[in-house]
Backbone as numpy.savetxt, mean C-alpha at the origin, in Angstrom:
# Nx Ny Nz CAx CAy CAz Cx Cy Cz
-24.33 9.54 7.04 -23.08 9.26 6.35 -22.21 8.29 7.15
-22.19 8.46 8.47 -21.37 7.59 9.30 -21.83 6.13 9.21
-23.14 5.91 9.15 -23.65 4.54 9.02 -23.21 3.91 7.71
-23.20 4.69 6.65 -22.76 4.18 5.35 -21.30 3.76 5.43
-20.49 4.58 6.06 -19.06 4.27 6.22 -18.87 3.02 7.06
-19.58 2.95 8.16 -19.44 1.78 9.04 -19.95 0.52 8.34
-21.00 0.63 7.54 -21.49 -0.52 6.79 -20.43 -1.00 5.80
-19.75 -0.07 5.16 -18.69 -0.42 4.20 -17.55 -1.13 4.91
-17.19 -0.64 6.08 -16.11 -1.26 6.86 -16.53 -2.67 7.29
-17.76 -2.79 7.75 -18.26 -4.10 8.18 -18.26 -5.09 7.01
-18.73 -4.64 5.85 -18.75 -5.51 4.67 -17.34 -5.92 4.26
-16.42 -4.98 4.32 -15.02 -5.29 3.96 -14.46 -6.36 4.90
-14.71 -6.21 6.19 -14.23 -7.20 7.15 -14.87 -8.56 6.90
-16.16 -8.57 6.61 -16.86 -9.83 6.34 -16.32 -10.52 5.09
-15.83 -9.74 4.14 -15.26 -10.29 2.92 -13.81 -10.75 3.13
-13.29 -10.53 4.32 -11.94 -10.97 4.63 -10.86 -9.96 4.30
-11.24 -8.71 4.10 -10.26 -7.68 3.80 -9.62 -7.20 5.09
-8.30 -7.22 5.15 -7.56 -6.76 6.32 -7.39 -5.25 6.23
-8.00 -4.55 7.13 -7.98 -3.09 7.10 -6.88 -2.48 7.98
-6.03 -3.32 8.56 -5.02 -2.78 9.49 -4.01 -1.88 8.78
-3.59 -2.25 7.57 -2.63 -1.40 6.85 -3.24 -0.06 6.47
-4.49 -0.10 6.06 -5.19 1.15 5.74 -5.28 2.03 6.98
-5.67 1.43 8.09 -5.78 2.18 9.33 -4.44 2.79 9.74
-3.39 1.97 9.69 -2.06 2.46 10.07 -1.61 3.60 9.16
-1.91 3.48 7.87 -1.51 4.52 6.93 -2.26 5.82 7.21
-3.52 5.71 7.58 -4.31 6.91 7.85 -3.87 7.62 9.14
-3.15 6.92 9.99 -2.61 7.54 11.21 -1.39 8.40 10.90
-0.80 8.19 9.73 0.38 8.97 9.32 -0.03 10.34 8.79
0.91 11.25 8.83 0.67 12.56 8.23 0.80 12.42 6.71
0.27 13.36 5.96 0.46 13.30 4.50 1.94 13.24 4.11
2.77 13.97 4.81 4.21 13.94 4.50 4.78 12.55 4.74
4.40 11.92 5.83 4.88 10.58 6.13 4.40 9.58 5.07
3.18 9.75 4.60 2.65 8.87 3.56 3.45 9.02 2.27
3.79 10.25 1.91 4.58 10.48 0.70 5.97 9.89 0.85
6.59 10.09 2.01 7.92 9.53 2.25 7.89 8.01 2.15
6.87 7.39 2.71 6.73 5.93 2.65 6.55 5.48 1.21
5.73 6.20 0.45 5.53 5.89 -0.96 6.84 5.96 -1.73
7.62 7.00 -1.47 8.88 7.18 -2.18 9.87 6.05 -1.86
9.84 5.59 -0.61 10.70 4.45 -0.25 10.29 3.21 -1.04
9.00 2.95 -1.11 8.52 1.79 -1.87 8.82 1.94 -3.35
8.70 3.14 -3.87 9.00 3.40 -5.27 10.46 3.09 -5.57
11.35 3.50 -4.68 12.77 3.20 -4.84 13.02 1.70 -4.85
12.32 0.98 -3.99 12.45 -0.47 -3.94 12.00 -1.10 -5.26
10.88 -0.65 -5.78 10.36 -1.17 -7.06 11.34 -0.87 -8.19
11.91 0.31 -8.19 12.89 0.65 -9.23 14.11 -0.26 -9.17
14.55 -0.59 -7.96 15.69 -1.50 -7.81 15.34 -2.89 -8.34
14.13 -3.35 -8.05 13.69 -4.66 -8.56 13.67 -4.67 -10.08
13.23 -3.59 -10.68 13.21 -3.50 -12.14 14.62 -3.56 -12.72
15.56 -2.90 -12.06 16.95 -2.92 -12.52 17.51 -4.34 -12.47
17.23 -5.04 -11.38 17.71 -6.41 -11.23 17.10 -7.29 -12.32
15.83 -7.10 -12.59 15.18 -7.89 -13.63 15.80 -7.62 -15.00
16.09 -6.36 -15.29 16.71 -6.02 -16.57 18.07 -6.68 -16.71
18.86 -6.66 -15.64 20.18 -7.30 -15.66 20.02 -8.78 -15.89
19.08 -9.39 -15.19 18.84 -10.83 -15.34 18.38 -11.16 -16.76
17.50 -10.34 -17.34 17.02 -10.58 -18.71 18.15 -10.49 -19.72
19.09 -9.58 -19.51 20.22 -9.41 -20.44 21.13 -10.64 -20.38
21.30 -11.19 -19.21 22.21 -12.34 -19.04 21.62 -13.62 -19.60
20.32 -13.71 -19.73 19.69 -14.97 -20.21 19.73 -15.10 -21.68
């Protein structure tokens, strides 16, 4: 199983996929991952509000 995982990682790197964010996220606890997700969700919601305001003004 470990060889399969390492092969997948090697292939991803060869395809140019940056795995640093995935690695950093996996170092976090599940609670930290949820908190980070909620922060990003709040940011996305704010962007949507701004877009709605902009659409109304146009």
